[in-house]
N, C-alpha and C positions, 0 to 999 in steps of 0.2 A: 504494500500500500504506500502510495506516495503522498506528498503534501503539495497543495496548490495554494498560492497566495493571490488574493484579490489585488486590485490596483492599490487600495488603501493600505493593505498589509505589506505590500511590496514597498510602498513609499516609506512606511515605518521602518522596515528592514534596511532600506538604503539610507535613511536620514534620521533615525531615531536616537542616535547618540548625541552627546553634547558637541556643539560646533559642526553639526551635520555629519558626524561620524556614523558609520553603519551600526545597525543593531541586528544583524543577521544571527547573532548568537541567541537572541530571543526566539527566533523561528526554529533554530536548532533544538532549543529546549522543548518547544512544542512538538516538533517532529519526533523527539526521543520518547515522548509519552507512549508511543506504540509499544515500548518495551516494559511499561509499568502496567501490570495486569489490571489493577483497580481503575486506572484512568483510561486505559485502552478500550475497555468495554463500553465506555460512555459514547453514545452517538452524537451527543451535543456537549461541548466543553466550554465553560466560561474560564478563560485564562486571565488571571489578574497579576500585574506586577505592581507591588506596593512599596513605595519608598521607605527605607529604614536606615536613617543616618546616611553614610556614604554607600550603602548597599541597598538591597531590596529583598523582598520575599515574593517568590513566585508561587501562586496557588492555582489549583484547578478545581472548579466546582461542576456539579452535574446539571446545572440549569435550575435546580430547586434549592439552591443555597447550601448544598451538602458538599463539604470539602472532600475531595478524593485524592489530592496530592498536594504536597508542600515542599518547597526547596528554598533554603536560605542562600542568598547570593551575597558574598562578602563585599564585593565592590562592583559598582556599575557607573558608567557615564551616561546612562539613559536619560533622555531629555524629559524630565517631569514637569516642564513649564506649564502644562495643561492641568496640573493637579497632582496629588500624591499617589493616585491609583490610575493605572493604565489598563484598559480591558480589551482583549481580543476574544473572538469566538472561533471555535474550531468545530466544524460540522462534518460528520462522516457521510461519505458518498462513495463513489468509485475511488476517490482519494480523499484525504482529510483536507478540507478547504478552510484556510485561516483568513478571517475577515475582521474588519472593524464592525462593531455593532450596528453602525449606521448603514452598512452595506448589505444587511440581511434582507 
């Protein structure tokens, strides 16, 4: 199963770091969820990156506010200028499609 990025998710991947650095690492984290049994079985994933000091916490919820995965990220240069929480959705189809909530 592959991962497809919508235009908005691709923009975030290309420009989501501070100073327009890339944030493809965030898409890698989402893609790696296929190896996490509890998260991989979810057809709809709410992926949240929450600012925590100079790092972040990456969580995945099942769409009903139930957390199914959590990962602490020690350091990130992710651009949190829009707020302390950044959300992407990942939806299962032929491939897992990663999108901004506004693109659904």
